[in-house]
N, C-alpha and C positions, 0 to 999 in steps of 0.2 A: 512650617512646611507640612503638607499633608502626606505623611509617610505611607499611608495606605495606598494612595494614588501612585506614589513612586514605585512601590512594590508591584502593584498591578501592572504598571507600564513595563517594568523590568520583566515580569513573568510573560507578558504578552510578546515582548521582543524575543524571549527565549523560545516561546511556542512557535513563533514565526521562523526562528532558526531551525527548529525541528521540521517545520513544513518545508523549508528550503532543502534540508538534507534529504527529506522524503522525495523531493523533486529530482535531485540528481541520483538518488539511490534507486527509487522504484519506477519513476516515469520511464527510465530507459528500457525497462522490461516491456513496456507497451509497444515499443517500436523496434525492439531488437530483431524480431523475425523479418521485418521489412528491410532492414539494413543488411541482415545476413543473407537474404536472397537477392540483394541489389535492386529491389523494387524502388527503394529510395536511397539517396545519398545521405550520409550521416548528418550533415549540417541541415539539409532540408527536413529530414525526419525530426530532428530536435526542435527546429523552429515550429513545425506543425504541431508537435506534441505540446510545446509550451503554450501556444495559443489555445489549443483545445482543452488543455488542463485548466486554463483560466476560465473558459466558458463553462466547462463541466461543473466547476465549483458552485455555480449559480443554479444548478438544476435540481437541487433537493437538500433536505436537512434531516432526514430521518436517521441516517447513520450518525450524525452529530448528536442527536438526542440519545441514541444508544450509548455512545461514549460517555455522555454526561451522566447517564444513569448507572454506570458501573460502580461508582462509590458515592457516598455522602461525605463531602470534604469538611463540612462544618464551616466555621468562620474563624478569622483571626490568624495569629502567627502559625499555629499548628496546621491550619488549612493551607496557608501559603507554602509552608515547608513541604507538605505532602505533594502539592502540585509541582513545585520547583524541583523536587527530587525525582518525581516521575518523568519530567521532561529531560532532566539530566541523564537519567538511566537510559531512556530511549535514544537520545542523541548519541551517547557514548557507544551503545551497541550498534547503531546505524553506522557510525564511523569505523568501528572495528570490522564489521562485515564488508563495508565498502572497500576498505583498505585491502582486503584479501579477495575482492571480486566475487563475493558470495551473495547470491540474490536471496537474502533472508527477507522477512516481512517487517516493514516499518510499522504496519498496523498492529501486529502482535507484539512488537517491541514496545510500542506505546501502551497497549493494554496491560501487558505483563509488568511494565514499570509502574503504572498506576496502582495495580493490585499490590505489588511488592512494597511500594511506598506506604500504602494504606495499612498494611499489616503491621508495620513498625509501631504505629500508635493505636492498633486495634480499632481502626476506623471501620465503619460499616461498609462491607463489600456486598454488592448485589450478586450473589453467586448464581442465581437463576439466570440473570442476564449474561454473566460470564460463560455459563455452560451452554445455554440455548443459542446465544447470538455470537459467541466467540469460539468456544471449543468445538462444538459440533460442526459449524460451517468451516472452521479451520481444517478439520480432519477430512470432511467430505468434499469441499469445493475442488481441490486439485484432482481428485479421482473422478468427479463429475466431468471436469474438463478433459481428463484423459480419455474417458469412455466416449464422450460425445465427439471429440476430435477424431478419434479412431473411426467412429461410425460415419462422420461426415466425409472423412478422407476416403473411406470405402465407396461411398456414393459417388464422390468426384471421380474416383478411378474407374468405376463402372460406366460412367457417362462419357468420359473423355479418353478412355484407354486407346481407342483407335484413331484419335485425332492427330493431326500433325504436331509433333513435339514442340517445335520452335514457336508455332502459332499459339499453342496452349500456354507455354511459358510467358509469352508476351501478354496474353489475356489475363493471366492470374497475377502478373506483376502490376498491371493496371488495377485489378480488383484489390490488391493488397494496399493500395493507397487508401481505399475506402475502409478496409478492415482495420488498418493501423489507425486511421482517424477515429473509428469507433472505439478502439482500445484506449486511445488518449483521452477521449471524452469521458469514457467510463472511469478511467483513473482519476480524473479531476473530480468526478461525481463522488467517488468513494473516498479518496485519500485526503482531499482538502477538508472534507467534513470532519475528519478525525481531529484535526487541529482546531476546527471550530468548536467541537465538543470540549476540548481542553480549555480553550479560552472562556467558554461558558462556565466551566468549573472555577476558573480564576475570578470571574465576575460574581459568582455565587459566594465564594470565600470572602470577597470584599464587601458583600452586602449590597452590591450594585445591581443584582439580578436575583429574582426569586427562583427557587429550585423548580417550581412548577411552570415557569414561563415557557411558552410555546416557541415562538419564532426566534431564531438567532438574529441579532442585529445585523443590518445590511453592511455596516462598516467592518464587522468581523468577517463576514463572507468575502468582502472585497480584499481585505488584507491577506486572508488565507489563500485566496485565488492568486493574488500577485506573488506571494512567497513561493508557492509550489511551482508556478510558471517560471519564475526566475531560476529556481533550482534545476528545473528540467533543461533550461537553455544553457546552463553553465556546466553541467556534468553529465554523467551517465555512461560514458564510453567504456569504462572498465567492466561493469556488469553486463553491458550490452554484448560484449564479446563472448561472455560465458554462455548466455542464452542464444545468441544469434549464430554461434559457430561451433562451440565446444560440445553441446549436448548432442546435436545431430547435424549432418550436412543437409540443410533445408532446401527444398525445391519451392518455387513460388506457390504451387497449389497446396503444399503442406503448410507453408507460412500463412496462407489465406485461411485454411481450415483452423489452424491454431488460434489465430487472432479473432476470427468470427465467433468461435465457440467461447473463448475467454471473455470477450466483450459482452456476450449474451449473459454469461454467468454473473458478471459484475452488475449489470443492470437489474437482473432478477433479484440478486442479493440486496441491492440498495432499495429498490421499490417494493419488492415482494415481502422480504422478511426483515428489512432494516438491519442487516448484518454487516459489520465491517470486515468483509473478506479481504484477503490479500491478493492484490494484482500479481505479485511475484509468484505466489503458489499456483494461482489459476492458470497463468500463461505457461508456467513450467510444466504443469500437468498436461496442458493442451498440446504443447510441443512434443512431449513424450508420447502422447496418444497418436498424434499425426505421424510421428516417425515410426512407431511400432506397427502401424498398419502396413508399412512397406516390408519391414522385417524386424523381428526382435533384436537381431544382431546389428541393425542399422543405428540403434540408439547406444550412445556411450553411457552405459548404466553406471559406471564408476563416478562420472560427473553428477549423475542424478543422485547417487548415494551421498556424495558430499553436500549437495544442496539439501537433501533430506535432513542431514545432521544439523545444518544451519537452521532449518525449520524447528526441529525438535528442541534445540538449545535456546531459541529466541525468547520464548516466554519466561522460562526460569532464569536465564542469565540476565535479561533486562530487569526482571524483578529483583534479583540479587544486587545488581549494580544500583538500582534505584533505592533499595532498602539501605545500602551502605551510605549513599549520599544523604538520605534522610536522617540517618543516625548522626552523621557529621553535622548537618544543619542544625539539628536539635541541640547538639553539644555547643555549637557556636552561639546560639541564642539563649543558652543557659537553661535548657529543659532537661 
């Protein structure tokens, strides 16, 4: 029996499991505002998000290459243990935050887990990539979303302030269908690629793929697209309630502003700087900005603080969990 192939298949299945949890964990964030403003019914929004997540996964591979470049996994049992522990750490942290309805970042859970697992065996970590394409975008992207959503909402207010309120709400609810679709497409573009990058690491560890290879195989793209799409269709309601209703009472125009800005940030990050930014963080920052334009007191900042804690903890906690799993795996295989 080809045990290398067996291990590769097992790790790919686990990676797709992470992709699935990403779907029900993060994809809800892409449509929470539309559901919160009643622009879309929850079932309709989930179906739309699942379809567009699938399509978005085929629109690029630059983020996947960034994930692939975070560490040099090497080959053999050590490399398999590194990738397996990283996936376990990310999945465990995703499940913990999902259980408590906290919109933490699956993206940064995965990257933190990869780094934590790599440090156990002193594997080479590309710290310049971690810093320039993970840490800096992680810190700046929600604030970019907040500022731009605040400004867009101010423009919307100045243009539509004297218009009929009911007609304005109807118009922006229709517009939110488009902005929610853009968010879902952007989520597929960003987050499915992260699992593609991990599977690429698995193939490198097995010697099935050269580290310098350019294109991710089409079968990997299709599997990741399908997994994140299914996850979106089967979950997401718990976190959707946090973003759609608890942070602020959203109006249709504020929901539109938040989604429009957040989707733009996702596309610029993917195509412009190849950074795996967090859909969760970007849409949350945008919601806060759109709400703060009305009044600072309109935003339930205590919910925002709880979300901030989830963000702060994600990288180190996922890294710690992954490192613990890696130590356990090494003990089991006799290292």
